[in-house]
N, C-alpha and C positions, 0 to 999 in steps of 0.2 A: 736230629731228633724231631719228631712230629710236634706241631705246635701244642696240641692237647692230647693227652693219653689218659685212659682209665684202665686200671688193672683191677679186676674183680677177684676177691679172695673168698674163702669160705665164711669169713666173718664181717666183711665190709668191702670198701673199695678205696683205691688210691688214685687220686687225681694228680697228674704231673703236667706242668706246663712251663713254657719259656716266656719270661716277661718280655713284652715287646719293647724294643729300643732300650734295653737295660743299660748297655754300655754307654750309649749316648746320654741317657738320663743321668748316670753317675758322673760322666765327664762334664755335664752341665751343672753339676753341684748338688744334685739330689742325694740325700743320704741313703746308703744301701738298706739300712734297717727300716727306714720309712717306706721305701719302695716295697720291700718284702711284706711289711705289715699291712699296707693298703691293698696289695695284691691278695694276700690271704683273706682279709675281710671281704673283699669283693667276691672272691670265689665261694666263700661260705654263704654269702647272701644269694649268689647264683644257685647254690645247692639247696636253698630253702632254710638255711639256718640264720634267720635275721636277728635272732637273739644275740645278746652280748657275748663276745669272745672274752674270756678271762683266763688267768693263769694261776695255778695253785702255787703255794710257797716252794714247791719242788721244781717249778718251771713248767709243769705239765699243762698244756692248753685244755680248756673245756668250754662248753657252751652252757651259760647259765640257764638253769631250769630244765635241762635235758640230761638227767642222771644216767640214762641208758645209752647215751651216745658218747663214744670215746674218740679222742683225736690225737694224732701225732703229726708234727709239722717239721719239715726239713727244707733247707734251701742252700744252693751253692751257685754263686756267680750268675744269678738271674734265672735259675731253674728252681721251681718250687714243687714240693710234693706234700699233699695233705692226705692222711690216712684217716678215714671215718669208719668206725666199727662199733659193734655191740658189746665189746669187752676191751680191756686195756691192750694197746698195741704200740708198736714202735716202728718208725721208718727213718732211714737215713739216705740221703742222696749226696754224692760227692763227685766233683770233677777229679780226674786223675791228678794226683799230686806226687811228683817224683821225690819230694822231700820226705815222704813216709819211710823210705829205706833208711835214711840217715837218722830219722827220729824214732825208729821202731822201738828203742829201749823204753820209750814213754808208754807204749801200749802192748807190746808183745812180751809174753812171759816165757819162762824157761822151756816149758813143754812145747810151746808154739815155735820156738827157735829151732826145734828139731825138724820142722816141716820144711818143704822146699819153698822158701820165701821169695816168690816171684813178685813183681810189681802188682799183678792182679790179686794175688792172695793177700798182700798187705792191705790193699784197698778194701778187700772183703772182710778181713779181720777188723779193721777200723770201723767199717760200716756196721758189721754184725754187733760189735760191742756197743756202738752208739745206739742202734735200734733196740737192742736188748735192755740197755740202761733206761731208755725212754719207756719201754713197756713196764718196767718195774719202778717207774716214777722216781728214778734217782736213788733208790733205796739199796744200792750196792756199794759197799764200803770201799773196796779196792778192785776197780774194774779190770785193771791189768792182770792181777793174780787170781781173782775170784771167778772170772769168766774165762774159759779156755776154749779156743777153737780146736776141734779135734780133726775135722776133715771138711773138704768141700768138693762138690761135684759139678764142674762147669756144665757138663752136658744136660743135667737136670735142673741146674740153678738152685741147688740146695747146699746149705752149710750146717754142719753139726757142731754144737757147742755143749759144754758141760758147766753147770752152775750148781753149787751145793749138792754135789753127788747125783744130780739129775741130768738127763740128756734132753736137749731141745734142738729143734730144727727151724732154721730160718730160710727164707727165699732170697735170691738175688738175681739181678738182671744187669748185664753189661750193655750199655746203650751208648754207642760211639765212644767218647772219652769220659763217660759218666758211669758211676756204679750206684745202683739202687739196692738196698738191703731192707727187708721188712719181716716182721714177725707175723704169726697167725695164731 
């Protein structure tokens, strides 16, 4: 993965980067959460958001005083993604986790079980539900059963889901052994 990437969407941009010396810093005793928080704050400063980063009671990050700027943040093993947009958004980035197949009963519903559940599709289902949940600021009661992945199209990087009788499309990218899923 390139050191820094920017993905432009129709409503904002996603900044993705790998934390330098992450494994060594963790091995030296730095807390993962502290590394991630300081990296996020430094990136937001770099992007011109020097205001205070705060979190709503739902866990959704926001910049104090900027009501028209929406954020979503995700991190996985030293890789961080920040989505800055002009409306609510969600992003999820995950390293490949082989344990998803064994733990799929936690997040895959009956309709999704009928799909060809490959490792890649399980990663995308997990990421799509996480990103969608963030977009709705945690206001989904039963993420497993209320949000259903209907299909995904690897060649176009699109995943279709259904929530409350409506159809939504999310984007995804497979980057080495990482999966990025985001709303628009």
